[in-house]
C-alpha angles and dihedrals in degrees: 000000000000093000089052091054095045095047097084091041092062089083090055094067121121092246092058127216098314130242095283093060092044092053090044090054092049095047095046093047093049092047094047094044095048094044090048092052093042092053091044093051092046096049106023094122094051102040105048093210111165113243094229089063091055092047091052088049090051092050088055090053092048090052089052090049090050091051090051093046091047089054092050100043105030118122116258 
């Protein structure tokens, strides 16, 4: 029970997530963002996905990239 409660708090430490998690966040966000736009541009006439949904999706990816970059480049 205690390990379950402390699991989410491990990211709240003073040392942050560490460089591995930061790079992971950046790589996943870039991959998901680029593949989302690539699929949208290939199939935009067939899929009828509204552009605001894709822009909101892209903002989410940018936030994830910012979190990863903040973890890599913040002052210690």
